[in-house]
N, C-alpha and C positions, 0 to 999 in steps of 0.2 A: 845271446841273452843270458843274464845272470840267474842262476837257479837258487831257489830258497835253501837256506842252510838251517837245519834243526840242531839246536844245541841243548844238551841236558842242563837243567836249572842250576846244578851245583858244580858239575864238572863238565868242561867242554869236551866234545868228542872231536878228535883230530880227523880232518878229512884228508885222506892219503890217496892220491891218484895212483892208478896201477903203474907199476914200475916195469911193465913189459911182460909179455907172456913167458911163462917158464919154458926153458929149452927142454925139448924132449930128451929124456935120459939117453946119453951116448951121442947126441947130435953135436957136432963141432961148430964153434962160432965162426962166422965168415971172416975172411981176412979184411974185408972192407965192410964196416957196419956204421952207416950214417944214422943220425937221430930221426925218429918219426913221431915222437910224442914229447909232451912236457909233463913232469911229475913234481909232486911236493917234495921239498927238501927240508923245510923247517918253518916254525912260527905259527902253525895252525893250532887252534884250541886254546889260545891265550885269553886271559881276562885282564883288561887294563882299567885303571882308575880314570875317572873323568879328568880330562885336561892333562894327563900324564902320558909319557912315552911307554909303549909296550916294551917289556924287558928283552924280548928276542926279536931280531930282525926277521922279516918275512923273506923266504927264499924258495926258489924252484930250480929244477935242473932238467937238462935234456936227457932223453932216454930212447931206447928202441924197444918195441913190444916183444922182441925175441929174447930180451933179458941179457943179451951179450954186451960186453964193453963196447963203447963207442970208439970209432976211429976218425981220423981226419981233424981238421981245424974246428974246434968247438967254440972258440972265443968270438965275441962281438955279435952274437945273435941277439937281436932286440927283443926285450920283454917289457910289456907295459903292465904296471900294477895299478889297478883302478878300484877305489873305494866308492861306496854309495854317495850320491850327491846330496842326500837329505836324510833326516832321521838319524838313528844311531850310526856313527861312522867315525872318521878321523881325517887327519891331513898328514902329508909329508912336509915337515917344516922346511926341508931343503928346497921344495918347489912352491911352498905356500898354497898348495891345492890338494885335492883328494886323489891326484894321479901322479905317478912318477915312472919314467922310462929309464931302464938300465940295460947294459949289455952283459952277456954271459962271460965268465972267465975261461981260462984254458981248459978247465974241467967240465965246462958246459953248465956251470951254476950261475944263476942270476940272483943277487941279493939286493932287496929294496933298501933305500935309506931308512933311518929311524922313522917310526910311525907313531903319531900321537892321537889318543882318543879324543873325540869331541865331547860336548857336555850333555849328550843324550844317552840315557841308559838303554841298553838292548843288545841283541845278537845280530850279527850281519856277516857278510863275507867280502873279502877283497879278491877281485879277479886278477889273475896273472895270465896275460894273453901273449901269444907268439905265433909265428908261422907254423909251429909244430903242435898247436893246440892251446888249451887253456886249463887252468887249475883254480878252484875256489878255495880260499884260505879262510877258515872260520875263526871269527873273533867275537869278543863280547866286551861292552863298556859297562862298568859298574861304579856305583857311588859308595860302595862299601869301603869303610876305612878312610873316607875323605871327610874333612871337617865340613859340616853343614850348619852347625850352631855352636855358639859359645855362650856360656851363662855363668854369672857370678855365683859363687857358693856362699852360704851364710858363714859369717855375718857380712852382708853387702853394705852395711852402714856401721861405722865405728867412730869412736872418739878417743882422744888421748891428750894429755897435758902437753904444752909446748916443750920442745926439746926432749920429749920422752918417746919410748918405743910403743908402737901400737901392739895391743895384746895378741892379735892374730894376723899372720901374713895373709896376703890376698890369695884367693884360690878361685880357679875357674874350672869348668868341666866342658870338654869338647866332645861333641857327638856327630855321627854321620847322619845321612838322610833317613836311616832306619831307627835313629835314636840310640844307636850302639856307641859305646865309648870308643874314642879314637886314641890309640896309643902312639906316642912318638911325634905328636904335633908340637911344633915350636910356638910358644906363646910369648908375646912381648907385652910387658907391663909398663905403663907410662903414667906420670903424674901431671895433672892439669891444675896449676895454681889457682887459688881463689882471688877475689877482688881485693882482699886485704893483704895479699902476698902470702897467705897461708899455704903451706905445702908440706912435702916430706921427701925423703930420699931413701932408697933401698940401701941396706947394709952393704958397704963397699962403694957406694956413690952411684949417681946417675940412674939411668933406667935399668930394667932387668929383663932377662928372658929365662924361660923354664920350659922343659919338655914334659908333655903329659905322660902319666904312668898308665898301667894296665887298666885303671878305672877311668881313664880320660881326664884325670885331674892334674893340673899344673899349679904349682905353689911358688909364690914369689919369695925372695929373701925377706928377712925382717924389715919392717918399715919404721923409719924414725921421723917424728914430727919436727918441723923447723921451729924457729922462735916466734913466728907470727900467729896469733890466734885467729880463728875464722874457719869457714867451711871451704872445702875444695873437693876435687874428684880425682879418681884414678881410672884408667882404662886398661883393658886386656884385649889383645887382638891376635889373630893367627892368619897365616898366609892363605889366600883364597876366599876369605870372608870379608865382606864390606862391613857387616855388623860387628860391634864391639861390646864387650861386657863393661858395665859401669859400676863403680863403687863410690858411695858418698862418705866422705871423711871430714872430721872436725877436730881442729886443734883448739883445746881449751886453755885459757890462761891459767897459770899455776895458782894465782890469787886474783880474785875479782872484786870489784867494788860496784855497788848498785846505787843508782841515783834516780830520783823522779825526773821524768822528761816532759811531763805535762802537769797542769794544775798546780804548779809549784808556787808556794807563797800566797795562794788565794783559794777560797772554797769554791769548788765546782758545784753549780746549782742547776737543777732541772725541776720542772713542774711534775707533780706526781703523775705516774702512769705514762710518762713520755721519755724519749731517749735523750741522754746527755749529749750535748753538742760535740764534745771532744772525747775520744777514747782515752783510757788510761795508758800511759806509756812509761817505760822505765829504760834507763840506759846502763849497760854493763861495760866496764872498761878494766883493763889490766893495771898492774902496778905502775906502768909507764904512761898511763892515761890513754892508751890505744884502745879503740873499740873492740869488743869481743863479739864476733859473729857466731851464730848458732847456739848460743847459751839458752837454756830453757828457763824462762821466768814464769813463776806461778802467781797469778793475781787472785785475791780473795776478798770477799765483802764481809765486813763485820757489822751486823745489824745493831741498831740502837735498842735500848731497853723498851722504848715505846713502840718498836716494830718498824721504824723507818729503815729503809734499806733499798737494795736494788738487785737485779739479776742480769747476768750477761745474756746476750741474744741466744735463745734456746732454753732459758729458764734456770741455768745453773748459777751458783754463787761463787764458783771457782773455775778458773780457766788458765791454761798454759799457752805460752807463745814463745817462739824462737826469736832471738835478736837478729836483725838484718846486718848488712855490711857496715852500717854506722853504729852497731851495738845497740840499736833501739828495738825493744820488744813492745808490740802494740796489742793490748787486750781486745777481745771482741767488743762490739757496741754494748753500752751499759744502759739499762732501762730502769728508771725509778719505779718503786712499788707505789701503792696507793696511800701510804702513810707519810705525812709530812714530818720533817725533823732532820737533825744532823746525825751523821754516822761516818765511818771510815772504811777505807779499802787499803790493802797492803799488796806489795810486790816483793817477791822473795826468790833468791837462788841459793843453792847449797854453798856454804862457806862464806857468806856475806851477810852484813846487817840488812834486814828488810827496810823498805821505805814505806811511809804512810801517806795516803791521800785523804784530804778532808772533803767530804761530800755533803750535800744538803738537798733534800726533797722539799720544794716549796708547794704550798697548797694551790689548788686550781682556782678558777674563777668563783666568786661569791655566788652561792645559790640559796642561802638562807640567812635570815637575821632574826634574832630572838631577844626579847627584853628581859631585864633582870627583875629583882625584887622590888624595884622602885615603883612599879606600876601598882595603882590602887591606894597609894598613901595620900594623906591629907595634912594640911597645916593651916594656921590662922593667917588671915590676910596680912601681907607685909612681912611674913616670916619665911625663913629658908626651909625647904623640905629636908627632912633628916637623912634620907637615903639618896645618894647620887644616882642620876639617871645613867644607866649603862646598857649597852647591847653587845651581843656576841655574834660574829659573822663567821660562817663556815662554808666550805665547798661541798660538792655533791658526795664526797666520801667522809664528810664529817670533820675534816681537818680545819682548824682555825685559820682564818685568812688574815694575815698581817698586812698593815699598810693600807687597808681600805678606808676611804674617806667617808665619814658619816656626817650628815647634815641634820642637826637637831633644830626643830622649829616649833614655836608656840603661836597660839591665835593672836591676831593683831588687836582685837577688841574684846570687851567683856571680861569674864573671869579668865585669867591667864597668869603669866609670870614672866620673869626675865632671868637670863643667865648673868651672874653678877661678877664674873672675873673681868677685871680691867674695864669697868663700866657696866652698863645694863644693856643686854643684847637679846633680841627676839630670836635670832638665828646664830648658831655657831657651828664650826666644822672641826671635827676631831678624827684623827686616824686611829685605827685599831692597832693594838700592840701585838707582840709575838704570840699571844694567846687568843688573838682575834677579838679582843675586847676593846671597846671605845667607851670612855667615861666622860660624860659631859661636865662642864664647869658647874659650880654650885648653882642651884636654881631656887629662886624665891618667888612666893605668890605676890600678885599685885593687890590692889585694894578692893577688887571686886570679888564677891563671894560666888561660889558655884563650881560645878564640875566642868572639865574640859580635857583635851588630849594634847599631849606633846608628841610630835612625830619624829621618827628617826629614819632617814633614807640613805641607802648606799649610793653614792654618787656614780653616775654612769650606768646604773641598772634600774630596774623597776621594783627593786626590793624595798619594802616599807614595813615599819613597826610603829606601835603607838603606846604611850604611857597614859593611863587614866589617872587623873589627879583631881583633888578637891580643895578649893579655898574655903575655909571656915571663918565665920565672923569672930571678932574678938569677944 
């Protein structure tokens, strides 16, 4: 049965089996001295990194408790080395298991094949067993100095003009399970091209490798952007880790042009207080007409003098967006404010002429109709009233409603009048103008004296207004 082995936390204590009882002073060694025990020869007290071979092979030798040299044929004695089957342990790669059997050499020494630590941290012993006894060989598995994490160092995101050098080489830090820097770890840097073909190469060409320094830092060679604008990535990896460090990189066109990609050639319109149906979009391309990915476009709203304007979702009047693989930057949703009117928005990038979008907030549904100064006037029978009949239509925010259809109507009998444009009409329809005002055609009194009302109604609603008029005798 394997006995527990206690190992000091920082320095392993070698377990040395007794090498035979010391000969009494003056006692002569026998002529024939066969082995009667097994003792440690080497390898105990080692610390090995997870997954790696221990630097010194495990070995034991035959001995006699009298301490005298052995005689006879010492070769070929079978010794079995047996490591724990679970927990902190290891394997002999030559056998693919935690056990290995070897024979002693002519000097009676048995040396185990190379032994590799498994991936469990801890102290344990390997038993060496033979017909002459057994020896426990103390070992320890450690994660110290083994890469357990790799992380990109600032800046993890960079940009450079096409065909130009990035300002800072890529850097990563490799640490072990205790967060301690790992020196001497080989790090491989690789470029992952973007959808536009954007990429880069390390000085000297191809991919690159570097070894971590005392601070665990590995630094790539200088990085040169290729001729394709757009976003791409770089990775850094080290042996034994599945995780990789990532870098976000962006090749910018040396010169860029900005174009509107939505609401071009027409005014975008929304009802006050509602969202515009299409977001503002701008396209960025390079001198060759190729789309530029990853360019930052700033959208801004310029309010009109009357207060008409809008805000991006969240309430701001300015927002930035990055262009996609097609060079298109899309602003956040745009929401009209409560004031009707025309205004503009712009899209801009550094080094290019900004573009302008024409926008308009339209008034909401009609909620009020008011009469003008024509109400209360009088004229003689058969004569035209001096002040035209006019009404103003507004929405709930007081914005004038353009295009509302107003039906003006007079009484059919008695004191009344007629609209005199292109004949004589008792009812006429007039649309409100851009200021929400509808002006009826000229109105003349009939031949009956007395007071009456001319009504004005907004078609499709219950809104009504009335003008009080008076026909006077001649």
